[in-house]
C-alpha positions in Angstrom: -16.4 19.1 -19.4 -15.0 22.5 -20.3 -15.3 25.1 -17.6 -14.3 28.8 -17.7 -11.6 29.4 -15.2 -10.1 32.8 -16.0 -10.2 35.7 -18.4 -7.4 35.7 -21.0 -6.4 39.2 -20.0 -5.8 38.0 -16.4 -3.1 35.6 -17.6 -1.5 38.2 -19.9 -0.8 40.4 -16.8 0.5 37.6 -14.6 2.9 34.7 -15.1 0.6 32.1 -13.5 -3.0 31.8 -12.2 -4.3 29.3 -9.6 -7.9 28.1 -9.7 -9.9 25.5 -7.9 -12.8 23.8 -9.7 -14.6 21.1 -7.8 -11.8 18.7 -6.6 -9.2 20.0 -9.1 -6.5 22.5 -8.3 -5.4 24.0 -11.6 -2.3 26.1 -12.5 -2.7 28.2 -15.7 0.5 29.2 -17.4 1.2 31.1 -20.6 4.3 30.2 -22.7 5.0 31.6 -26.1 1.4 32.8 -26.5 0.0 29.4 -25.6 -2.0 28.6 -22.5 -1.4 25.4 -20.5 -3.4 24.0 -17.6 -1.7 21.5 -15.3 -2.4 19.9 -11.9 -1.3 22.5 -9.3 -0.3 20.0 -6.7 3.1 18.4 -6.7 2.8 14.6 -7.0 5.6 14.2 -4.5 4.3 16.0 -1.4 1.2 17.9 -2.5 2.9 21.4 -2.5 1.1 24.2 -4.4 3.1 24.4 -7.6 1.8 27.8 -8.6 4.0 29.1 -5.8 7.0 27.6 -7.5 9.5 29.4 -9.8 9.1 29.4 -13.6 12.2 29.7 -15.8 12.3 29.0 -19.5 9.2 26.8 -19.4 10.4 24.8 -16.4 8.3 24.9 -13.2 10.2 24.1 -9.9 8.3 22.9 -6.8 8.7 25.4 -4.0 9.2 22.7 -1.4 11.6 20.0 -2.6 12.7 21.7 -5.9 11.3 19.0 -8.2 11.2 20.2 -11.8 8.4 19.8 -14.4 8.1 20.9 -18.0 5.0 23.1 -18.3 4.2 22.3 -21.9 3.6 18.6 -21.2 3.9 18.1 -17.4 7.0 15.9 -17.7 8.9 15.3 -14.4 12.5 16.2 -15.4 14.7 15.0 -12.5 14.6 11.3 -13.4 12.8 9.0 -15.8 9.8 8.3 -13.7 6.5 8.9 -15.6 4.4 8.3 -12.5 5.5 11.7 -11.3 4.4 13.6 -14.5 1.8 16.2 -13.9 -1.7 15.8 -15.2 -2.4 18.1 -18.1 -5.9 19.5 -18.9 -7.0 20.5 -22.4 -7.5 24.3 -22.8 -9.5 26.4 -25.2 -10.1 30.2 -25.5 -13.7 31.2 -26.1 -14.7 34.9 -26.2 -11.7 35.9 -24.1 -12.3 33.2 -21.5 -9.8 30.4 -20.7 -11.8 27.2 -20.5 -10.3 24.0 -19.2 -11.6 20.5 -19.7 -11.8 19.0 -16.2 -13.1 15.6 -15.1 -16.6 15.5 -13.9 -16.8 15.1 -10.1 
């Protein structure tokens, strides 16, 4: 179910936004004019990824420095798909960023 999580202009003025909706922790990122929504918790130790560094579309965990590609959630430090981040579909409606999150 799509839920509004932020206004588009909020993300334009910041690099990343963190939102909680039900049980989901969501990081919102803008790259090249496109908005991505990913699980905001590191699959390794549960660190809050929105506190990590972003450089050239790569997100680095602030705790153990694991690296993830924002556009698809892929874990980059080894070929281990179980550590890929969950991605959530995004749409922009009337200036609102809406994210399709699982029903709780």
